[in-house]
Every structure is written in structure tokens, then in C-alpha cells.
C-alpha positions in Angstrom: -41.9 2.8 -63.2 -39.5 2.7 -60.3 -40.8 2.2 -56.8 -41.0 5.3 -54.6 -43.3 8.2 -53.9 -46.0 8.8 -56.5 -45.1 11.7 -58.8 -47.3 14.8 -58.3 -48.0 17.5 -60.9 -49.3 20.7 -59.4 -50.9 23.3 -61.6 -52.0 26.8 -60.7 -54.4 29.1 -62.6 -55.7 32.5 -61.5 -58.9 34.2 -62.6 -60.1 30.9 -64.0 -63.8 30.9 -64.7 -64.0 27.2 -65.8 -62.1 24.8 -63.4 -63.1 21.9 -65.6 -60.6 23.0 -68.2 -57.9 22.4 -65.6 -59.2 18.9 -65.0 -59.2 18.2 -68.7 -55.6 19.4 -69.2 -54.5 17.1 -66.4 -56.3 14.1 -67.8 -54.6 14.8 -71.1 -51.2 14.4 -69.4 -52.0 10.8 -68.5 -52.5 10.0 -72.2 -48.8 10.2 -72.8 -48.0 7.6 -70.1 -47.0 4.2 -71.1 -49.7 1.6 -70.6 -47.7 -0.2 -67.9 -47.4 3.0 -66.0 -51.1 4.0 -66.4 -52.2 0.6 -65.1 -50.4 1.3 -61.8 -52.5 4.2 -60.7 -55.1 6.9 -61.3 -56.0 10.5 -61.5 -56.6 12.2 -58.3 -58.0 15.7 -58.2 -58.3 17.8 -55.0 -58.7 21.4 -53.9 -56.1 22.7 -51.6 -57.5 24.1 -48.3 -58.6 27.7 -48.4 -58.5 27.8 -52.2 -61.3 29.6 -53.9 -63.3 27.7 -56.4 -64.9 30.6 -58.2 -62.0 31.7 -60.3 -59.1 32.5 -58.0 -56.0 30.6 -57.1 -57.4 27.2 -57.8 -54.8 24.4 -57.2 -55.4 20.9 -58.5 -53.1 17.9 -58.0 -52.7 14.9 -60.2 -51.0 11.9 -58.7 -50.7 8.2 -59.4 -52.4 6.0 -56.9 -53.0 2.3 -57.3 -56.3 1.0 -58.4 -58.2 3.5 -60.5 -56.6 3.8 -64.0 -56.8 0.6 -65.9 -55.7 -1.1 -69.1 -57.5 -4.0 -70.7 -60.0 -5.7 -68.5 -58.0 -5.3 -65.3 -58.6 -2.8 -62.4 -61.6 -0.7 -61.3 -64.6 0.0 -63.4 -64.7 3.7 -62.3 -62.5 5.0 -65.1 -65.2 4.3 -67.7 -68.2 5.3 -65.5 -68.3 9.0 -64.7 -70.6 11.5 -63.2 -71.0 15.1 -64.5 -72.2 17.0 -61.5 -74.3 20.1 -62.4 -76.0 22.9 -60.5 -76.9 26.5 -61.0 -75.3 29.2 -58.9 -72.3 28.2 -56.8 -74.0 28.3 -53.3 -71.5 28.3 -50.4 -71.0 25.5 -48.0 -72.8 27.5 -45.3 -76.1 26.7 -47.0 -77.8 23.4 -46.9 -77.9 22.9 -50.6 -74.3 24.1 -51.0 -73.1 21.7 -48.4 -75.0 18.8 -49.9 -73.5 19.6 -53.4 -70.0 19.8 -52.0 -70.4 16.5 -50.3 -71.4 14.7 -53.5 -68.5 16.3 -55.4 -66.1 15.3 -52.6 -67.2 11.6 -52.6 -66.9 11.3 -56.4 -63.6 13.2 -56.7 -62.0 11.0 -54.0 -63.4 7.8 -55.6 -65.4 6.9 -52.5 -68.4 6.0 -54.6 -67.4 2.5 -55.7 -67.2 2.1 -59.4 -67.8 5.8 -60.2 -65.6 8.9 -60.6 -66.1 12.7 -61.0 -66.1 13.7 -64.7 -66.5 17.5 -64.1 -68.5 20.0 -62.1 -70.5 22.7 -63.9 -72.0 25.7 -62.2 -71.8 29.5 -62.4 -71.0 32.4 -60.0 -73.8 34.0 -58.1 -75.1 37.5 -58.6 -76.1 39.7 -61.5 -79.1 41.9 -62.3 -82.6 40.4 -62.7 -82.8 40.2 -66.5 -79.2 38.9 -66.8 -79.9 36.3 -64.1 -83.0 35.1 -65.9 -81.2 34.8 -69.3 -78.4 32.9 -67.6 -80.8 30.6 -65.8 -83.1 29.8 -68.7 -80.7 29.9 -71.7 -77.0 30.5 -71.3 -76.2 28.1 -68.4 -78.4 25.2 -69.8 -76.6 25.6 -73.2 -73.3 25.4 -71.4 -74.4 22.2 -69.6 -75.5 20.6 -72.9 -72.1 21.5 -74.5 -70.1 20.1 -71.6 -72.3 17.0 -71.6 -71.7 16.3 -75.3 -68.0 16.8 -74.9 -67.8 14.4 -72.0 -70.0 11.8 -73.7 -67.7 11.6 -76.7 -65.0 10.4 -74.4 -66.9 7.1 -74.1 -67.9 5.0 -71.2 -71.1 5.5 -69.2 -71.9 9.0 -68.0 -74.5 10.2 -65.6 -75.7 13.8 -65.6 -76.4 14.5 -61.9 -78.2 17.7 -61.0 -77.7 18.2 -57.3 -80.8 20.4 -56.6 -84.4 20.0 -57.7 -84.6 23.7 -58.2 -82.1 23.3 -61.1 -84.0 20.5 -62.7 -84.5 22.6 -65.8 -80.9 21.8 -66.6 -81.9 18.2 -67.5 -81.7 18.2 -71.4 -84.5 16.9 -73.6 -82.1 14.8 -75.6 -78.9 13.3 -74.5 -76.3 10.9 -76.1 -77.2 7.2 -75.8 -74.5 6.6 -73.2 -75.8 9.2 -70.8 -78.3 8.8 -68.0 -80.0 11.7 -66.1 -80.5 12.0 -62.4 -81.7 14.7 -60.1 -81.2 15.0 -56.3 -84.5 16.0 -54.7 -84.3 17.6 -51.2 -87.9 18.6 -50.9 -91.0 19.5 -53.0 -92.0 22.6 -51.0 -91.9 24.9 -54.0 -92.8 22.4 -56.8 -95.7 20.6 -55.0 -96.4 22.5 -51.8 -98.8 21.0 -49.2 -100.8 22.5 -46.5 -100.0 21.1 -43.0 -102.8 21.0 -40.5 -101.7 22.2 -37.1 -103.5 23.0 -33.9 -103.0 26.7 -34.3 -104.1 26.8 -37.9 -103.1 25.3 -41.3 -99.6 26.1 -42.5 -98.3 26.1 -46.0 -94.9 24.5 -46.7 -94.1 27.4 -49.0 -95.7 30.7 -48.9 -93.7 32.7 -51.5 -95.3 34.7 -54.3 -95.8 33.2 -57.7 -95.6 35.8 -60.4 -95.6 34.9 -64.1 -91.8 34.4 -64.3 -91.8 32.2 -61.2 -94.8 30.2 -62.5 -93.0 29.6 -65.8 -89.8 28.7 -63.9 -91.6 26.1 -61.8 -93.2 24.6 -64.9 -89.7 24.2 -66.4 -88.5 22.5 -63.2 -91.4 20.0 -63.1 -90.8 19.2 -66.8 -87.1 18.7 -66.1 -87.9 16.3 -63.2 -90.1 14.3 -65.6 -87.3 14.0 -68.1 -85.0 12.5 -65.5 -84.2 8.8 -65.5 -83.9 8.7 -61.7 -84.9 11.0 -58.7 -82.4 10.6 -55.9 -84.2 11.7 -52.7 -82.4 12.6 -49.5 -85.1 11.2 -47.2 -87.7 8.4 -47.4 -90.5 10.9 -46.8 -89.4 12.9 -49.9 -89.1 9.7 -51.9 -92.7 8.8 -51.1 -93.8 12.3 -52.2 -91.9 12.0 -55.5 -93.5 8.6 -56.2 -96.9 10.3 -55.9 -96.1 13.5 -57.8 -93.9 11.9 -60.5 -95.2 8.3 -60.7 -93.4 7.5 -64.0 -89.9 8.4 -62.8 -87.9 5.8 -60.7 -87.0 7.0 -57.2 -84.0 6.1 -55.0 -83.3 7.0 -51.4 -79.8 8.3 -50.7 -79.5 10.1 -47.4 -77.1 13.1 -47.3 -73.9 12.4 -45.4 -71.8 14.5 -43.1 -68.3 14.2 -41.8 -68.7 12.6 -38.4 -65.1 13.4 -37.5 -65.7 17.1 -38.1 -68.4 17.2 -35.5 -67.2 14.6 -33.0 -66.9 15.8 -29.4 -63.4 16.1 -27.8 -63.6 13.9 -24.7 -60.1 14.9 -23.6 -60.7 18.7 -23.6 -64.4 19.4 -23.1 -65.5 23.0 -23.7 -66.7 25.2 -20.8 -70.5 25.1 -20.7 -72.7 28.1 -21.6 -74.2 30.0 -18.7 -77.4 28.5 -17.3 -79.3 25.7 -18.8 -78.5 26.6 -22.4 -80.8 25.4 -25.2 -79.7 25.8 -28.8 -82.1 26.9 -31.5 -81.1 26.9 -35.2 -83.3 28.4 -37.9 -84.8 31.4 -39.6 -88.2 33.1 -39.2 -90.1 31.1 -41.8 -93.4 30.0 -40.5 -92.5 26.3 -40.8 -89.7 26.8 -38.3 -92.3 27.6 -35.7 -90.5 30.0 -33.5 -93.9 31.1 -32.1 -94.7 27.6 -30.9 -91.3 27.3 -29.3 -91.8 30.6 -27.4 -95.2 29.3 -26.2 -93.7 26.1 -25.0 -90.9 27.8 -23.1 -93.3 30.4 -21.6 -95.4 27.5 -20.3 -92.6 26.0 -18.3 -92.7 26.4 -14.5 -91.0 29.4 -12.9 -88.3 27.2 -11.3 -87.3 26.0 -14.8 -87.6 29.3 -16.7 -85.3 31.2 -14.4 -82.4 28.9 -15.2 -83.0 28.6 -19.0 -80.8 30.3 -21.5 -82.1 30.3 -25.1 -79.4 30.6 -27.7 -80.7 31.3 -31.2 -78.4 31.2 -34.3 -79.0 31.1 -38.0 -79.4 33.4 -41.0 -82.7 34.6 -42.3 -83.9 36.1 -39.0 -86.2 39.1 -39.6 -86.3 42.2 -37.4 -89.9 41.5 -36.6 -89.1 37.9 -35.6 -86.3 38.9 -33.4 -88.4 41.5 -31.6 -91.3 39.0 -31.1 -89.0 36.4 -29.6 -87.2 38.9 -27.5 -90.4 40.2 -26.1 -91.7 36.6 -25.4 -88.5 35.7 -23.5 -88.6 38.9 -21.5 -92.2 38.3 -20.5 -91.2 34.7 -19.5 -88.1 35.9 -17.6 -85.8 33.7 -19.8 -82.3 34.7 -20.8 -82.0 35.1 -24.6 -78.9 35.3 -26.8 -79.5 36.2 -30.5 -76.5 35.5 -32.7 -77.7 35.4 -36.3 -75.4 33.8 -38.9 -72.1 32.7 -37.2 -69.0 30.9 -38.3 -68.9 27.1 -38.3 -66.4 27.0 -35.4 -68.6 29.0 -33.2 -71.7 26.9 -34.0 -69.6 23.8 -33.3 -68.6 25.2 -29.9 -72.3 25.8 -29.1 -73.1 22.2 -29.9 -70.6 21.1 -27.3 -71.5 23.7 -24.6 -75.4 23.7 -24.8 -77.6 21.2 -23.1 -79.8 20.3 -26.1 -81.0 21.4 -29.5 -84.7 22.4 -29.8 -86.0 21.8 -33.3 -89.8 22.4 -33.5 -90.0 22.8 -37.3 -93.1 21.4 -39.0 -91.5 20.8 -42.4 -87.9 20.2 -43.5 -86.3 18.8 -46.6 -83.5 17.0 -44.7 -82.8 18.6 -41.4 -79.1 19.3 -41.1 -79.3 20.8 -37.5 -80.5 17.6 -35.8 -78.1 15.4 -37.7 -75.1 17.7 -37.0 -76.2 18.0 -33.3 -76.3 14.2 -33.0 -72.8 13.9 -34.5 -71.6 16.3 -31.8 -73.2 14.2 -29.1 -75.8 17.0 -28.3 -79.2 15.8 -27.1 -82.1 16.8 -29.5 -85.8 17.5 -29.1 -87.3 17.3 -32.6 -90.9 17.6 -33.8 -92.1 14.3 -35.0 -92.8 15.2 -38.6 -91.7 13.5 -41.9 -88.1 13.9 -43.0 -86.3 15.4 -39.9 -88.4 13.6 -37.3 -87.5 10.2 -38.8 -83.8 11.0 -38.6 -83.7 10.8 -34.8 -84.4 7.9 -32.4 -88.1 7.7 -31.3 -87.3 8.8 -27.8 -86.1 12.1 -29.0 -89.2 13.0 -31.0 -92.1 15.1 -29.7 -95.6 15.7 -31.0 -95.5 18.8 -33.2 -98.5 20.4 -31.5 -98.3 19.2 -27.9 -97.1 22.1 -25.8 -97.3 19.9 -22.6 -95.0 17.3 -24.1 -92.4 20.0 -25.0 -92.7 21.5 -21.5 -92.2 18.1 -19.9 -89.1 17.4 -22.1 -87.6 20.8 -21.4 -88.2 20.2 -17.7 -86.3 16.8 -17.9 -83.4 18.6 -19.6 -83.4 21.2 -16.8 -83.5 18.5 -14.1 -80.5 16.7 -15.6 -78.6 20.0 -15.9 -79.5 20.9 -12.3 -78.3 17.6 -10.9 -75.0 17.6 -12.8 -74.1 21.3 -12.0 -75.7 21.5 -8.5 -78.3 24.0 -9.7 -75.7 25.8 -11.8 -73.1 26.5 -9.0 -70.7 23.9 -10.4 -70.6 24.2 -14.3 -69.6 20.6 -15.2 -69.3 19.9 -18.9 -72.2 17.9 -20.4 -71.2 14.3 -21.4 -71.8 13.4 -25.0 -74.9 11.4 -25.8 -73.5 8.0 -26.8 -76.9 6.8 -28.1 -77.0 9.6 -30.6 -73.4 9.1 -31.6 -74.1 5.5 -32.5 -77.4 6.4 -34.3 -75.8 9.2 -36.5 -73.4 6.7 -38.1 -76.1 6.0 -40.7 -75.7 9.6 -41.9 -72.0 9.4 -42.5 -70.2 10.0 -45.8 -69.5 6.3 -46.0 -73.2 5.4 -45.8 -74.0 8.0 -48.4 -71.3 6.7 -50.8 -72.6 3.2 -50.6 -76.2 4.3 -51.2 -75.2 6.6 -54.1 -73.1 3.8 -55.7 -76.1 1.5 -55.5 -78.4 4.1 -57.0 -76.1 4.9 -59.9 -75.4 1.2 -60.5 -79.1 0.6 -60.8 -79.5 3.5 -63.2 -77.1 2.4 -65.9 -76.7 -0.8 -67.9 -73.4 -2.6 -67.1 -73.4 -4.2 -70.5 -71.4 -3.1 -73.6 -70.9 0.6 -74.1 -73.5 2.4 -76.2 -72.6 4.6 -79.1 -72.9 8.4 -78.9 -75.4 10.3 -81.0 
């Protein structure tokens, strides 16, 4: 092949319900290449910005790039070690589970997980009536996953079926081809094995939803699916410890979820104008474990000289009307300015991370804790309840006892004092400098760190010996 720019094939398909068929057709194109050409590069698949995954105007690119396709024994191992990424409904990136799934797909599709590549992604659109959704969840979608798994396994090489959410663990088949291993990413066990957390103002359940007959049967399917897995990949060490106790016969690995540090990094050359007052950011819904009542109690206990300058900015979906009224009344009684924004765009949330003084995160239970990690990546100081999972993600000096109102009052007072000194009691709104300690600390939650940990977990899962035959 002559030297020069890598050739690029671009394919478009509208109203496509199965993007994997596009990937397969592009892989087929490489089979017609001469061996000496295929040994030069690989198959790269990417979504164009603003393209829609769920069936409309999906654009995939295939291009030659050195180091991935191989002939003989030369080159990378990733072309015979693939991951079939599976989930249920196609949750958006604005949800925690949707963002985590998208991150795994991105790392595998871009070959950042050393030695592994993306085989395909299998999910289904959201929506539908109750009976139809149940049939799809219990029978139609699992059957589709099994069919795709067998199809991919026949291509040879090692294949890992990776379910990216423990609440889709029923997708783990009972029987798989001999060259297939099964893994499930576990974010939390709130639904599958809920605990009661003792707190000063009363015990709190991690999950308080109703369990009717259908939900009880569904949870039983999920637990059985997790027991069938060959590996549980946990996003936090605390969740890993829980899984070792609940599923003692299944191996466990810790792979922290990564984020794009570049996306959240503060702009030192053009800092944003600060929010009015000593703005404190709160992200979360009205679930009991988010502990909005405790936060209101802590803010109300602050001295008058502090409260009159505070500006509480609350964002996030899942806010109930009753919860909004209760928080509004509490802040009115405490004479604290309150801004309720609900669900907002990523750009607006990023602006708030750069213009507020700190993130307050009093939650008593989290599977991972995206808000503190994203805040640290933006250089925003954080005050986090010292509880498993999210508490362990921040440096010790940024953790506060989950039940100690006085400790939270003192920490909020220190934030107010720093704001007052910098802005001359608010008369000179100087932008807040980024917290360099947190910027260094959050590097352990980068995509690079996740890719390395995921590669190690997958390497330990499979046998690097000769390829097994397929049933």
C-alpha cells in the first residue's frame, strides 16, 4: 500500500435499529484486503458528534491505523480478544448508568483497553407499555443477546460478555460457548441486597421501593444472573467488599469508573464570573439517602453572619414537589438565598462547578458518586459525607462525619470565611481559584486509569493459552 493518508470508508444508514449490523458489514470489507495491507492497520469505529445512536443517521468510519489488525503472530493481541458490551434500555449519558456504559464502550471502541477491542454493543430503545416491557426484559432481549453472543463466538478468539449494569444481570446466559467468559459491572447492591444504615435521626434504608410479585421475581433473576457470572467488576472498593460477602463464590475485581478530565478542567485563562453571594452547589434528588433534610438543618444552624451571605444552588432531576417546598421553606426560615434549577444541561452544570464556592454532598449511600468526582475534576472544593463509596473518593480533609451537624456548620463557616476574604465580603466578586489538591487527586479517576484497571481485570478473567473451541 502506498504511503499517504489512511483510506476512510464512511457509511450512513437511517432508521437503523441494530447498529451492530453496520459494524459487521465494515469488518467484512477488511476481509478482502491483502494480508500485507491488513497487517498495516486496524478497524476503527466511531460515532460522529451529534449523531443519534437509537436508529437515526448513524455514521461509522472504518480506517486503517497502525497496530491493531495483525497477520501471523505479529502485532497486537486485541484483534482476537473482544468484548460484547450488553445492557437493557439505552439510558442517556445524562444518567449515571448511561454515562458509565458510554465510557466503557468508548474505551473499547478506541482500543484504549490494552489487548481488547469492542465486538459489538447490544441494547434496546426505552419505552413501551408495561406488559410489552416485561416481555422484552425477560424473554425477547435476553434471546437477542444469546443469538448475538453465539454469532460473535463463532468468529473465534476470546470473547467476554460484559453486562454494564447489575440490574441487567439477568442477561447473563446459563450456557455459553467455551471461548466466552461472562462479567457484570456492579455499581451498587441497593436493590439486590439493601442494608439499613444507622443514623442519628433514625435508621435509613438504602432502597425503599415497593417489591410486588413481578419485582420480586425480577430481583431473583438478577441475583441468579450475578451468580452465573465469571467475574463481578465493581466500581468502588466498598461495593467490591459487599459483593464478596453476598456472592462469595464469584471472583471480584475493582475497576473505578473514569471520566474525561479534559472535559471538566477549569479554564485558567478565562475564569467564569462567580455566582452571587457565597454560592454552594447541591446535586441530587429527593431520595431519603441524599439527605436534603440534614443539609437544611446544617445550613440553618450556621451563624446569622454566615447565613445572610449564603446562596444555595440545587440542581438535579428527581426533585419532588414536596421536597422542593420543604427545602424552600427551610431556607426562607433561615434567611438563605435559594435557587432551584432541576435538571439542567451539562454546559450549565459545568458553569456552576466553576462559579460556586463548593459542592455539598451529604448523601449517606451512593454506588459511585459522580458529583464529587466531577466537581474535583473542575477544581471545585467539596464537602462529602464520610461514608463508603463516595466518601473514600475524596481526600480525608474533605470528608465530614455523616451525622455531625456541628462539623458541617464549621466547614461551611470556613468556606464563607475564605469567600469573604477573597471578595471583600462580596463587594469585589473575584473568581475562585481551582483547588490544585483536588485536581491532582482526581487523576486516579481518569479514563486512562479505568482503561488500565479494566484491561487487568479482563486479562485475569480469560486464559491466554490456545483458543478454545465453540460449542
